[in-house]
Phi, psi and omega in degrees: 000155186288158177292334179289317177295322175290324178294322182294324179281324175296334182283313175304321178291317178299318183292331169291327177293315179296331178264009184302334175250016172272207174310129180299325175295316174297316178299323179296307181298320190285325174298314183297324182287315180301307182300315184297319179300319184282328176291322185287317178297319177293318176303320180280002188053037174273340184241150175278164178301325179296309175306312178304312184287319180299317179291322176292325178296318180298316178294323180291321181294320176304314175300322174295311182305318188282337171283328175299312177306313183295326181284335188278000000 
């Protein structure tokens, strides 16, 4: 995958991390955007299986972290 594509996916995940303790609507939008970027790149065969799994793991971890903050 091009460095620009990888940068955009990493940026989407970073945006999700930044809003993890914020508004629920913003968090949902950023989660959908990050997942959409990953799925689109994978559907276009721009990501390897390992990259796909790694990016999905990162999004899942951010979601888990945000739930822990919300429960604290």
